[in-house]
C-alpha positions as CSV (number, residue, x, y, z in Angstrom):
1,M,217.6,99.8,108.8
2,A,215.6,102.8,107.8
3,G,217.7,105.2,110.0
4,L,219.3,105.8,113.3
5,L,217.6,107.8,116.0
6,N,218.7,108.6,119.5
7,I,216.8,107.1,122.4
8,G,215.5,109.6,124.9
9,T,216.4,108.9,128.5
10,S,215.5,110.2,131.9
11,F,217.1,109.8,135.3
12,I,215.8,107.5,138.0
13,P,217.2,108.4,141.4
14,S,219.7,105.8,142.8
15,S,219.5,106.1,146.6
16,S,223.0,104.7,147.2
17,K,224.8,107.1,144.8
18,I,223.6,110.5,145.9
19,H,226.4,113.0,146.8
20,K,225.8,115.6,149.4
21,N,228.1,118.3,147.9
22,P,227.2,119.6,144.6
23,S,229.7,119.5,141.8
24,P,231.3,122.8,140.8
25,L,230.4,122.0,137.2
26,V,226.6,122.0,138.0
27,P,224.9,125.4,137.4
28,S,224.0,127.3,140.5
29,T,220.3,127.2,139.6
30,L,220.4,123.4,139.9
31,R,222.6,123.5,143.1
32,N,219.9,125.5,144.9
33,N,217.3,122.9,144.1
34,P,217.7,119.7,146.2
35,S,215.5,117.7,143.8
36,S,217.6,118.7,140.9
37,R,220.7,117.5,142.7
38,I,219.1,114.1,143.1
39,L,218.3,113.8,139.4
40,I,221.8,114.8,138.3
41,Q,223.5,112.2,140.6
42,A,221.2,109.4,139.4
43,K,222.9,106.5,137.7
44,I,219.9,104.6,136.3
45,R,218.1,106.0,133.3
46,E,214.9,105.1,131.5
47,I,215.0,104.4,127.8
48,F,211.9,105.7,126.2
49,M,209.9,104.6,123.2
50,P,210.9,107.3,120.7
51,A,208.6,109.2,118.3
52,L,209.8,108.3,114.9
53,S,207.2,110.3,113.0
54,S,204.7,113.1,113.6
55,T,201.8,110.7,113.5
56,M,203.2,108.0,115.7
57,T,201.5,107.4,119.0
58,E,202.9,104.0,119.9
59,G,205.7,101.8,118.6
60,K,206.3,98.1,118.3
61,I,209.6,96.5,119.4
62,V,210.8,94.6,116.3
63,S,214.0,93.3,117.9
64,W,216.5,94.1,120.7
65,V,219.9,94.5,119.1
66,K,221.5,94.2,122.6
67,S,220.8,91.8,125.5
68,E,220.3,92.5,129.1
69,G,223.7,93.0,130.7
70,D,225.4,94.2,127.5
71,K,227.7,97.2,127.6
72,L,226.5,100.1,125.5
73,S,228.5,103.0,124.0
74,K,227.0,106.4,123.1
75,G,225.5,106.3,119.6
76,E,225.3,102.5,119.5
77,S,222.2,100.8,118.2
78,V,220.1,99.2,120.9
79,V,216.7,98.4,119.6
80,V,214.8,98.3,116.3
81,V,211.4,99.9,116.5
82,E,208.5,99.7,114.1
83,S,206.8,103.0,113.5
84,D,203.7,103.6,111.4
85,K,205.8,103.5,108.2
86,A,209.2,101.9,108.7
87,D,211.5,99.9,111.0
88,M,214.3,102.1,112.4
89,D,217.4,101.5,114.5
90,V,217.4,103.5,117.7
91,E,220.6,104.6,119.4
92,T,221.5,105.5,123.0
93,F,222.6,108.9,124.2
94,Y,224.8,107.5,127.0
95,D,227.4,104.9,127.8
96,G,226.3,102.2,130.3
97,Y,224.8,98.8,130.5
98,L,221.4,97.6,129.3
99,A,220.2,96.6,132.7
100,A,216.6,95.6,132.1
101,I,214.3,95.2,129.1
102,M,210.8,96.2,130.1
103,V,209.1,95.6,126.7
104,D,209.9,92.4,124.9
105,E,210.2,91.8,121.1
106,G,206.7,92.1,119.6
107,G,205.5,94.3,122.4
108,V,203.8,97.6,121.9
109,A,204.4,100.7,124.0
110,P,203.1,104.3,123.9
111,V,205.5,107.0,122.7
112,G,207.4,108.4,125.7
113,S,206.9,105.3,127.9
114,A,209.9,103.4,129.4
115,I,210.9,100.3,127.4
116,A,214.2,99.5,129.2
117,L,216.6,100.7,131.9
118,L,220.2,101.8,131.4
119,A,222.7,101.5,134.3
120,E,225.8,103.5,134.3
121,T,227.9,100.8,136.0
122,E,227.7,97.0,136.4
123,D,227.1,97.4,140.1
124,E,223.8,99.1,139.5
125,I,222.4,96.4,137.1
126,A,220.8,94.5,139.9
127,E,219.2,97.6,141.3
128,A,217.9,98.6,137.9
129,R,216.4,95.1,137.4
130,S,214.8,95.4,140.8
131,K,213.2,98.7,139.9
132,A,212.0,97.2,136.6
133,N,210.4,94.3,138.4
134,S,208.8,96.5,141.0
135,N,207.4,98.8,138.3
136,S,206.0,95.8,136.4
137,S,204.4,94.4,139.6
138,S,202.8,97.8,140.6
139,S,201.5,98.2,137.1
140,S,199.9,94.8,137.1
141,S,198.4,95.3,140.6
142,S,197.0,98.7,139.8
143,A,195.4,97.3,136.6
144,S,193.8,94.5,138.5
145,E,192.5,96.8,141.2
146,S,191.0,99.2,138.7
147,S,189.1,96.5,136.9
148,P,188.6,93.5,139.2
149,D,185.8,92.1,137.0
150,K,188.1,91.7,134.1
151,A,190.9,89.9,135.9
152,P,190.8,86.7,133.8
153,E,191.3,88.6,130.5
154,P,195.1,89.0,130.7
155,L,195.4,85.2,131.0
156,V,193.4,84.7,127.9
157,A,195.6,87.2,126.0
158,A,198.8,85.6,127.3
159,T,197.6,82.2,126.1
160,A,196.8,83.7,122.6
161,V,200.3,85.2,122.3
162,A,202.0,82.1,123.5
163,A,200.1,79.8,121.1
164,P,202.0,78.9,117.9
165,P,200.9,80.8,114.8
166,P,198.6,79.1,112.3
167,P,200.1,77.3,109.3
168,A,199.4,80.4,107.2
169,A,202.3,82.0,109.0
170,Q,204.7,79.9,107.0
171,A,204.4,82.1,104.0
172,P,206.7,85.0,105.2
173,V,209.5,82.6,106.0
174,A,209.5,81.0,102.5
175,A,209.1,84.4,100.8
176,S,212.0,86.1,102.5
177,S,214.7,84.1,100.9
178,I,217.0,87.1,100.5
179,H,218.7,87.2,103.8
180,P,219.8,83.8,105.2
181,A,220.7,83.9,108.9
182,S,224.0,82.1,108.4
183,E,226.1,82.1,105.3
184,G,229.1,79.8,105.0
185,G,229.5,79.4,108.8
186,K,229.5,83.1,109.6
187,R,227.9,84.5,112.7
188,I,224.2,84.1,112.9
189,V,222.4,87.4,112.9
190,A,219.5,87.1,115.3
191,S,217.9,89.1,118.1
192,P,218.6,88.0,121.7
193,Y,214.9,87.1,122.2
194,A,214.9,85.1,119.0
195,K,218.0,83.1,120.2
196,K,216.3,82.4,123.5
197,L,213.1,81.4,121.8
198,A,214.9,79.1,119.4
199,K,216.5,77.2,122.3
200,E,213.0,76.8,124.0
201,L,211.3,75.6,120.8
202,K,214.4,73.6,119.6
203,V,214.7,75.5,116.3
204,E,218.0,75.6,114.4
205,L,218.7,79.3,113.9
206,G,221.3,78.7,111.1
207,S,218.6,77.3,108.8
208,L,216.2,80.2,109.1
209,V,215.7,83.2,106.8
210,G,215.4,86.5,108.7
211,S,212.6,88.9,108.0
212,G,213.9,91.6,110.3
213,P,216.1,94.6,109.4
214,S,219.1,93.6,107.3
215,G,218.1,90.0,107.4
216,R,218.1,89.6,111.2
217,V,216.2,86.6,112.5
218,V,213.5,87.8,114.9
219,A,211.0,86.1,117.2
220,K,208.3,85.7,114.6
221,D,210.7,83.8,112.3
222,V,211.4,81.3,115.0
223,E,207.7,80.9,115.9
224,A,206.8,80.4,112.2
225,A,209.6,77.8,111.8
226,A,208.4,75.9,114.9
227,A,204.8,75.9,113.7
228,S,206.0,74.7,110.3
229,A,207.8,71.8,111.9
230,A,204.8,70.9,114.0
231,V,202.6,70.8,110.9
232,S,205.1,68.7,108.8
233,S,205.3,66.1,111.5
234,P,201.8,65.6,113.0
235,A,202.5,62.1,114.1
236,S,204.5,63.4,117.0
237,E,201.5,65.0,118.5
238,G,199.7,61.7,119.1
239,P,196.5,60.3,117.6
240,K,194.3,61.7,120.3
241,V,195.4,65.3,119.8
242,A,195.0,65.0,116.1
243,A,191.5,63.6,116.4
244,S,190.4,66.3,118.9
245,S,191.9,69.3,117.2
246,A,189.9,70.7,114.3
247,P,192.1,72.1,111.5
248,P,192.0,75.9,111.2
249,R,189.8,77.2,108.4
250,V,192.2,78.8,105.9
251,S,191.2,80.6,102.7
252,A,192.7,80.0,99.3
253,T,194.5,83.3,99.7
254,P,197.9,82.7,101.3
255,G,198.3,84.3,104.7
256,V,194.5,84.7,105.3
257,E,192.7,82.6,107.9
258,L,188.9,82.9,107.6
259,G,186.9,83.6,110.7
260,T,189.6,85.5,112.5
261,T,189.8,89.1,113.7
262,V,193.2,90.7,112.9
263,P,194.2,94.0,114.6
264,F,195.7,96.8,112.6
265,T,199.4,96.9,112.1
266,A,201.1,100.2,112.9
267,M,201.1,101.1,109.2
268,Q,197.4,100.2,108.8
269,G,196.5,102.3,111.8
270,A,198.3,105.3,110.4
271,V,196.6,104.8,107.0
272,S,193.2,104.6,108.8
273,R,193.8,107.8,110.8
274,N,194.9,109.7,107.6
275,M,191.8,108.5,105.7
276,V,189.5,109.6,108.5
277,E,191.2,112.9,108.8
278,S,190.8,113.5,105.0
279,L,187.0,113.4,105.5
280,T,187.2,116.8,107.2
281,V,188.5,118.4,104.0
282,P,186.0,119.6,101.3
283,T,187.1,117.9,98.1
284,F,185.9,117.7,94.5
285,R,186.9,115.7,91.5
286,V,187.7,116.4,87.9
287,G,188.3,113.8,85.2
288,Y,190.2,114.1,81.9
289,T,191.0,111.8,78.9
290,I,194.5,111.9,77.7
291,T,195.9,110.3,74.5
292,T,199.1,108.3,75.3
293,D,200.3,107.1,71.9
294,A,203.4,109.4,71.9
295,L,204.1,108.6,75.5
296,D,203.9,104.9,74.9
297,Q,206.3,105.2,71.9
298,L,208.8,107.2,74.0
299,Y,208.6,104.6,76.8
300,K,209.4,101.8,74.4
301,K,212.5,103.7,73.2
302,I,214.0,104.4,76.6
303,K,212.7,101.5,78.7
304,S,215.9,99.6,78.1
305,K,217.8,102.5,79.8
306,G,216.0,101.8,83.0
307,V,213.2,104.4,82.6
308,T,209.9,103.5,84.3
309,M,206.4,104.6,83.3
310,T,206.0,105.8,86.9
311,A,208.9,108.2,86.5
312,L,207.6,109.4,83.1
313,L,204.2,110.2,84.7
314,A,205.8,111.9,87.7
315,K,208.0,114.0,85.5
316,A,205.1,115.0,83.2
317,T,203.0,115.9,86.3
318,A,205.8,118.0,87.8
319,L,206.3,120.0,84.6
320,A,202.6,120.7,84.5
321,L,202.7,121.8,88.2
322,V,205.4,124.3,87.4
323,K,202.9,126.2,85.3
324,H,200.0,125.8,87.8
325,P,201.5,126.3,91.3
326,V,198.1,126.6,93.0
327,V,197.5,122.9,92.3
328,N,200.8,122.2,94.1
329,S,199.8,124.3,97.1
330,S,198.4,123.1,100.5
331,C,196.1,124.2,103.3
332,R,197.0,122.9,106.8
333,D,195.2,125.3,109.2
334,G,192.0,126.1,107.4
335,K,192.9,129.8,107.4
336,S,195.7,130.1,104.9
337,F,197.4,128.1,102.2
338,A,201.1,127.8,101.2
339,Y,202.6,127.8,97.7
340,N,205.1,125.0,98.1
341,S,208.6,126.0,96.9
342,S,209.4,122.4,95.7
343,I,207.5,120.0,93.6
344,N,207.7,116.7,95.4
345,I,205.7,114.0,93.7
346,A,204.5,111.3,96.1
347,V,203.5,108.0,94.5
348,A,201.3,105.5,96.3
349,V,202.8,102.0,96.6
350,A,201.0,99.0,98.0
351,I,203.3,97.0,100.3
352,D,202.8,94.0,102.6
353,G,200.4,95.1,105.3
354,G,199.7,98.6,104.1
355,L,200.2,101.6,101.8
356,I,203.0,104.1,101.6
357,T,203.9,107.0,99.4
358,P,207.6,107.3,98.5
359,V,208.5,110.8,97.4
360,L,210.4,111.9,94.3
361,H,211.8,115.3,95.4
362,D,212.2,118.1,92.9
363,A,210.8,116.0,90.1
364,D,210.6,118.9,87.8
365,K,214.3,119.5,88.0
366,V,215.7,115.9,88.0
367,D,216.3,114.2,84.6
368,I,214.2,111.2,83.7
369,Y,217.0,108.7,84.0
370,S,218.0,109.8,87.5
371,L,214.4,110.0,88.5
372,S,213.8,106.4,87.4
373,R,216.9,105.2,89.4
374,K,215.7,107.0,92.4
375,W,212.2,105.6,92.1
376,K,213.5,102.0,92.0
377,E,215.6,102.7,95.1
378,L,212.6,104.1,96.9
379,V,210.4,101.2,96.0
380,D,213.0,98.7,97.3
381,K,213.4,100.6,100.5
382,A,209.6,100.9,100.9
383,R,209.1,97.1,100.6
384,A,211.9,96.5,103.0
385,K,210.4,99.1,105.4
386,L,213.6,101.1,105.3
387,L,212.3,104.5,104.2
388,Q,213.4,107.6,106.1
389,P,210.5,109.9,107.2
390,H,211.5,112.6,104.7
391,E,211.2,110.0,102.0
392,Y,207.5,109.4,102.5
393,N,206.0,112.4,104.3
394,T,207.2,115.4,102.2
395,G,205.0,115.0,99.1
396,T,203.3,118.1,97.7
397,F,201.2,116.3,95.1
398,T,200.3,112.6,94.9
399,L,199.9,110.1,92.1
400,S,198.0,106.8,92.5
401,N,198.2,104.5,89.5
402,L,196.1,101.3,89.2
403,G,196.5,101.1,85.4
404,M,198.9,98.1,85.7
405,F,195.9,96.1,87.1
406,G,193.7,97.0,84.1
407,V,191.6,99.5,86.1
408,D,190.3,102.1,83.6
409,R,189.2,104.8,86.1
410,F,188.9,105.4,89.9
411,D,188.8,108.1,92.5
412,A,191.5,108.6,95.1
413,I,191.2,110.0,98.6
414,L,193.1,113.2,99.3
415,P,196.1,112.7,101.7
416,P,196.0,115.1,104.6
417,G,198.2,118.2,104.2
418,T,198.3,118.1,100.4
419,G,196.3,120.0,97.8
420,A,195.6,117.3,95.2
421,I,196.0,113.6,94.3
422,M,195.6,112.2,90.7
423,A,194.2,108.7,90.1
424,V,195.7,107.2,86.9
425,G,193.9,104.5,84.9
426,A,195.1,102.1,82.3
427,S,195.9,103.2,78.8
428,E,193.5,101.4,76.5
429,P,193.1,101.2,72.7
430,T,190.0,103.3,71.9
431,V,188.0,103.9,68.8
432,V,187.8,107.7,68.3
433,A,186.5,110.1,65.7
434,T,189.3,112.2,64.1
435,K,189.0,115.9,63.3
436,D,188.4,115.2,59.6
437,G,185.4,113.0,60.4
438,R,187.1,109.7,60.1
439,I,187.3,106.9,62.6
440,G,190.6,105.9,64.1
441,M,192.3,104.1,67.0
442,Q,194.1,105.8,69.8
443,S,195.5,104.7,73.1
444,Q,193.8,106.8,75.9
445,M,193.9,106.9,79.6
446,Q,191.5,108.4,82.2
447,V,192.9,110.5,85.0
448,N,190.8,111.8,87.9
449,V,192.1,114.5,90.3
450,T,190.8,114.9,93.8
451,A,191.5,118.4,95.2
452,D,191.1,120.5,98.3
453,H,188.3,122.9,97.3
454,R,189.4,125.5,99.9
455,V,192.4,126.4,97.8
456,I,191.9,124.8,94.4
457,Y,188.9,125.5,92.1
458,G,187.5,123.7,89.1
459,S,189.1,126.1,86.6
460,D,192.5,125.6,88.3
461,L,192.2,121.8,87.8
462,A,190.9,122.2,84.2
463,A,193.8,124.3,83.2
464,F,196.3,122.0,84.9
465,L,194.9,118.9,83.1
466,Q,195.0,120.7,79.8
467,T,198.7,121.4,80.3
468,L,199.3,117.8,81.5
469,S,197.6,116.5,78.4
470,K,199.7,118.6,76.1
471,I,202.9,117.4,77.8
472,I,201.9,113.7,77.6
473,E,200.7,113.9,74.0
474,D,203.9,115.6,72.9
475,P,206.5,114.3,75.5
476,K,209.7,115.6,74.0
477,D,210.3,117.8,77.1
478,L,210.3,114.7,79.4
479,T,213.8,113.6,78.3
480,L,215.5,117.1,78.4
């Protein structure tokens, strides 16, 4: 799991448990307020959808670690929530019992809304479930009253959710072969809802590979397995069903079904908001050609020691930023800009379903070998959706490298809250004219920097790129 956060809770008054006499431990300011006395004596608490990042407006329930009726201890993990960048374990503040789950696995809820109820004693579990049911009923009735013309829509949505996923959904199950649900007869690690669903769909949990945090089997794994079984044995469906059902139109690209509309994931939604926000910043771009022969030779020498090209580029960029702090600055309010005290290089990484920028902190101070090890660790965590917020949202300068795909040049969009981003193209053998008038071959790469023109000017970028070029063309300082 990416991290452990405490679940926020609030009190729901419990009518049968209110004491008339205030406790001597309660502050006098609360004893004089009758409503405050009711809140303090309450035994049923709401568990809220937590805010896991500053940009998060809603969260998705990946899996419930606990089932209804389970006893909880303060600080114990209760639910795994998907934020816009990572899956995170969420803890409870209080001891008690998980009385009622109000948002099932796969469900989405706004930040701050109730997703479950916590009862302090077993005697109040029934009351809490009654409250949860009444709240659910009132929400449904109010929704139908406010839009009577659209009453049939929830039925359509429910049918779509209940339908088994298309055959394309098999891919994640086959690809996630790292975490088997059961190893050598050990306990099966699965969410409560996944276990319930497996019984209904007659799926053997022990044979599944979990795609949830730490290899936990979640509902989508069970649904995908059920769909896979249905596809592999079409005879059981009967000839009439097979004849009347047109096969889904699937493209040659795995996991893509043509003709469908797919909503944004939480991560894609966050990327979309950031990209739209970046349009409000006046940016400009400056390109530069850098010879990479010496860098390529250094990379060949130290590659066997675990050094990555990404770490080398990040280190070179950080050393150049030391001499040009204005390029490492940022403007957030439109009225001032800050010279960042640390040089934190964020590097864009494409992962399944989105884009994230793991951050190499203090890249100018960390040696290249430690920086490479840290980068590999960050990439593994990013692809497993286990990054902590400070590992992806604290960058002061961003790198985006498409050179490994053969892209020779491109422009990058400036991430909000930063001063500049550098797009790095592939290093290509190039015919060049030497200073003595001869023709020679050099490996060269194109870099294009997009910068916030409110705080960074053309001369600033030109000077920065000249320094970066000198470091890369004579990279001895990268291994110090």
